[in-house]
PATIRO-256080 format. One record per residue (C-alpha): x, z, y; chain; residue in one letter; residue number from 1. Coordinates in nm, 4 decimals, decimal comma, padded with zeros to 6 digits. Example, Ala and Ser with C-alpha at 12.3 -4.5 7.8 and 13.67 -1.06 7.14 Angstrom:
<rs>
01,2300/00,7800/-00,4500/A/a/1;
01,3670/00,7140/-00,1060/A/s/2;
</rs>
This chain:
<rs>
03,9182/-07,9334/-05,8711/A/m/1;
03,6662/-07,7474/-06,0590/A/n/2;
03,4148/-07,4664/-05,9034/A/i/3;
03,0800/-07,3367/-06,0164/A/h/4;
02,7525/-07,3909/-05,8254/A/i/5;
02,4679/-07,1375/-05,9552/A/n/6;
02,6619/-07,0745/-06,2804/A/g/7;
02,7073/-07,4533/-06,3577/A/e/8;
03,0698/-07,6078/-06,3783/A/p/9;
03,1097/-07,9006/-06,1104/A/l/10;
03,4168/-08,1122/-06,0410/A/s/11;
03,5306/-08,2157/-05,7086/A/l/12;
03,7469/-08,4795/-05,5790/A/s/13;
04,0331/-08,4229/-05,3176/A/n/14;
03,7761/-08,5466/-05,0669/A/e/15;
03,4994/-08,3269/-05,1841/A/e/16;
03,6369/-07,9830/-05,0622/A/q/17;
03,3759/-07,8309/-04,8445/A/s/18;
03,0804/-07,6515/-04,9031/A/v/19;
02,9004/-07,9323/-04,7751/A/a/20;
03,0269/-08,1951/-04,9641/A/a/21;
03,0065/-07,9779/-05,2789/A/a/22;
02,6153/-07,9349/-05,1676/A/l/23;
02,5667/-08,3044/-05,1377/A/g/24;
02,6666/-08,3540/-05,4922/A/i/25;
02,4884/-08,0626/-05,6288/A/y/26;
02,1361/-08,0739/-05,4556/A/l/27;
01,8567/-08,3150/-05,5086/A/t/28;
01,7236/-08,4920/-05,2081/A/a/29;
01,4343/-08,2763/-05,1768/A/q/30;
01,6287/-07,9533/-05,2202/A/q/31;
01,8325/-08,0698/-04,9394/A/a/32;
01,5084/-08,0816/-04,7347/A/l/33;
01,4147/-07,6616/-04,8250/A/l/34;
01,5663/-07,3919/-04,6804/A/s/35;
01,8233/-07,2117/-04,8704/A/f/36;
02,1218/-06,9789/-04,7939/A/a/37;
02,4604/-07,0192/-04,9816/A/v/38;
02,7150/-06,7453/-05,0918/A/a/39;
03,0912/-06,8456/-05,1666/A/l/40;
03,2108/-06,5849/-05,4016/A/n/41;
02,9614/-06,3355/-05,2960/A/g/42;
02,9728/-06,3770/-04,9501/A/e/43;
02,7226/-06,5466/-04,7138/A/f/44;
02,8206/-06,8672/-04,5388/A/v/45;
02,6451/-06,9531/-04,2270/A/s/46;
02,4746/-07,3407/-04,2424/A/k/47;
02,7226/-07,4109/-03,9313/A/d/48;
03,0420/-07,3283/-04,1349/A/d/49;
02,9729/-07,5431/-04,4654/A/y/50;
03,1327/-07,8455/-04,2946/A/a/51;
03,4422/-07,6350/-04,2028/A/t/52;
03,4751/-07,4132/-04,5125/A/t/53;
03,6925/-07,5307/-04,7811/A/v/54;
03,6731/-07,4687/-05,1248/A/l/55;
03,9528/-07,3699/-05,3905/A/s/56;
03,9715/-07,4267/-05,7373/A/s/57;
03,7800/-07,1533/-05,9337/A/g/58;
03,5535/-07,0557/-05,6186/A/d/59;
03,1814/-06,9987/-05,7185/A/s/60;
02,8966/-07,0868/-05,4920/A/l/61;
02,5177/-06,9644/-05,5014/A/d/62;
02,2521/-07,1594/-05,3872/A/v/63;
01,9502/-06,9183/-05,3028/A/l/64;
01,6034/-07,0718/-05,2177/A/f/65;
01,3183/-06,8406/-05,0757/A/p/66;
01,0600/-06,7539/-05,3361/A/i/67;
00,7139/-06,7745/-05,2324/A/q/68;
00,4238/-06,5247/-05,3545/A/g/69;
00,2017/-06,2426/-05,2776/A/g/70;
</rs>
């Protein structure tokens, strides 16, 4: 199954069809420790739902990290 994360193509196996699994492949270990938000096809997904939200081929995930500034 093929999806996009932040515009980059990502291929997932049959076992890797949840938001949590996709993030596990895409994020570095350091990024996974940071605060971030995830949108699936433009709709935000609660962190509590990452493991149970199933992806479909062609879906698009956006991973958004807060920007520090002043």
